[in-house]
C-alpha positions in Angstrom: -244.9 -205.6 68.8 -246.2 -209.1 68.9 -247.2 -210.3 65.5 -250.3 -212.4 65.6 -253.1 -213.9 63.5 -256.4 -213.7 65.3 -259.5 -215.5 64.4 -261.6 -212.8 66.1 -262.8 -209.6 64.5 -261.1 -206.3 63.8 -262.5 -204.8 67.0 -260.8 -207.5 69.1 -257.5 -207.1 67.2 -257.7 -203.3 67.6 -258.4 -203.5 71.3 -255.5 -205.9 71.8 -253.1 -203.6 69.9 -254.3 -200.6 71.9 -253.8 -202.3 75.2 -250.5 -203.7 74.1 -249.2 -200.2 73.2 -250.7 -198.7 76.4 -249.3 -201.3 78.9 -246.1 -202.5 77.2 -243.9 -199.8 78.7 -245.4 -200.2 82.2 -244.9 -204.0 82.0 -241.3 -203.6 80.8 -240.5 -201.2 83.6 -242.1 -203.5 86.2 -240.3 -206.5 84.8 -237.0 -204.7 84.8 -237.3 -204.1 88.5 -238.0 -207.7 89.3 -235.3 -209.1 87.0 -232.7 -206.6 88.3 -232.6 -204.5 85.1 -231.7 -207.5 82.8 -233.3 -206.2 79.6 -233.4 -209.6 77.8 -235.2 -211.3 80.8 -237.6 -208.4 81.1 -238.4 -208.6 77.3 -239.0 -212.3 77.6 -241.3 -211.9 80.5 -243.3 -209.1 78.8 -243.5 -211.1 75.6 -244.7 -214.2 77.4 -247.2 -211.9 79.3 -248.8 -210.7 76.1 -248.8 -214.1 74.6 -250.8 -215.3 77.6 -253.2 -212.4 77.2 -253.5 -213.3 73.5 -254.3 -217.0 74.3 -257.1 -215.9 76.7 -258.0 -212.8 74.8 -261.8 -213.3 74.9 -261.6 -213.4 78.7 -258.9 -210.7 79.3 -260.0 -208.2 76.6 -263.5 -207.9 78.2 -262.0 -206.6 81.4 -262.2 -202.9 82.3 -258.9 -200.9 81.9 -258.2 -201.1 85.7 -258.9 -204.8 85.8 -256.8 -205.5 82.7 -254.0 -203.4 84.2 -254.1 -205.5 87.4 -254.2 -208.7 85.5 -251.4 -207.9 83.1 -249.1 -206.7 86.0 -249.9 -209.9 87.9 -249.1 -212.0 84.8 -245.8 -210.1 84.2 -244.8 -210.6 87.8 -245.5 -214.3 87.6 -243.6 -214.6 84.3 -240.7 -212.8 85.9 -240.8 -215.1 88.9 -240.8 -218.1 86.6 -237.8 -216.8 84.6 -235.9 -215.9 87.8 -236.7 -219.3 89.4 -235.3 -220.9 86.3 -232.2 -218.8 86.3 -231.9 -219.0 90.1 -231.9 -215.2 90.6 -234.9 -215.1 92.9 -232.6 -215.0 96.0 -231.9 -211.4 95.0 -235.5 -210.2 95.6 -235.4 -207.0 97.5 -238.2 -206.3 99.9 -236.9 -202.7 100.5 -237.1 -201.9 96.8 -240.6 -203.2 96.5 -241.7 -201.5 99.7 -240.3 -198.2 98.5 -242.2 -198.6 95.2 -239.2 -197.3 93.3 -240.4 -196.7 89.8 -238.0 -196.2 87.0 -237.9 -193.0 85.0 -239.5 -194.8 82.1 -242.8 -195.6 83.8 -242.8 -193.2 86.7 -245.8 -193.3 89.0 -247.7 -196.3 87.5 -245.0 -198.9 88.0 -244.6 -197.7 91.6 -248.3 -198.1 92.2 -248.3 -201.6 90.7 -245.5 -202.6 92.9 -247.2 -201.2 96.0 -250.5 -203.0 95.1 -248.7 -206.3 94.9 -246.9 -205.7 98.1 -250.2 -204.8 99.8 -251.5 -208.2 98.8 -248.7 -209.9 100.7 -248.9 -207.5 103.7 -252.6 -208.4 104.1 -251.5 -212.1 104.6 -249.3 -211.4 107.6 -250.2 -210.6 111.2 -251.3 -207.1 112.0 -248.4 -206.2 114.3 -245.8 -207.3 111.8 -247.7 -205.4 109.0 -247.8 -202.2 111.2 -244.0 -202.5 111.9 -243.2 -202.8 108.2 -245.4 -199.8 107.4 -243.8 -197.8 110.1 -240.3 -198.8 108.9 -240.7 -198.5 105.2 -243.6 -196.2 104.6 -243.2 -193.8 107.5 -239.4 -194.1 107.6 -239.2 -194.6 111.3 -236.2 -196.1 113.1 -236.4 -199.3 115.1 -236.1 -197.3 118.3 -239.0 -195.0 117.2 -241.2 -197.9 116.3 -240.3 -199.7 119.6 -241.2 -196.6 121.6 -244.5 -196.2 119.7 -245.5 -199.9 120.1 -244.1 -200.4 123.6 -241.5 -203.0 122.5 -237.7 -203.3 122.7 -235.8 -202.1 119.5 -234.3 -205.5 119.1 -237.8 -207.1 119.1 -238.9 -204.7 116.4 -235.8 -205.5 114.4 -236.4 -209.3 114.7 -240.1 -208.9 113.8 -239.1 -206.8 110.8 -236.7 -209.5 109.6 -239.2 -212.3 110.1 -242.0 -210.4 108.4 -239.8 -209.7 105.4 -238.8 -213.3 105.2 -242.5 -214.4 105.3 -243.3 -212.0 102.4 -240.3 -213.3 100.5 -241.5 -216.9 101.0 -245.0 -215.9 99.8 -243.4 -214.3 96.7 -241.4 -217.4 96.0 -244.3 -219.8 96.6 -246.6 -217.8 94.3 -243.9 -218.0 91.6 -243.6 -221.8 92.1 -247.3 -222.3 92.0 -247.6 -220.3 88.8 -244.8 -222.3 87.2 -246.6 -225.5 88.1 -249.8 -224.2 86.5 -247.9 -223.2 83.4 -246.2 -226.6 83.2 -249.7 -228.3 83.5 -251.1 -226.1 80.8 -248.2 -226.8 78.5 -248.8 -230.5 78.7 
């Protein structure tokens, strides 16, 4: 556990400790997926996440459990992106794994839900047809031919649109990581 000296009261310290214990395992599992099961990198990301929470504890600890969970998952995702960007592993980002919401045995359902929530944010930022194609492919498990028949397109068109949509989402993922890194650099100075 992170060792800290807080100037706040015992209630604040107790709430931080409870939330750390409650969300540490979920954050580790989520980080492990992003950093391709590199335990050291995942631990670094989770450690940095809770340090960030600690720095802004008055703001973050006032959030409801659901809001806090969303915030901490977003922070750990951004910390992982920063770490990957620095270690140049970001090119291994797998849309298929994120789309499938594959949660590890350690965190089960919650990590899968967090991954799906993040992916939904990216899906909302692409055009409706591409979003529907990705849903049909990765959520419904349809083939390119089945999607093409349903949407009145050629299978090759569906395949190309799938590849382009995945690339757009990957670029958004990378851009978010770079923007977060710039913010962190500015805050550090």
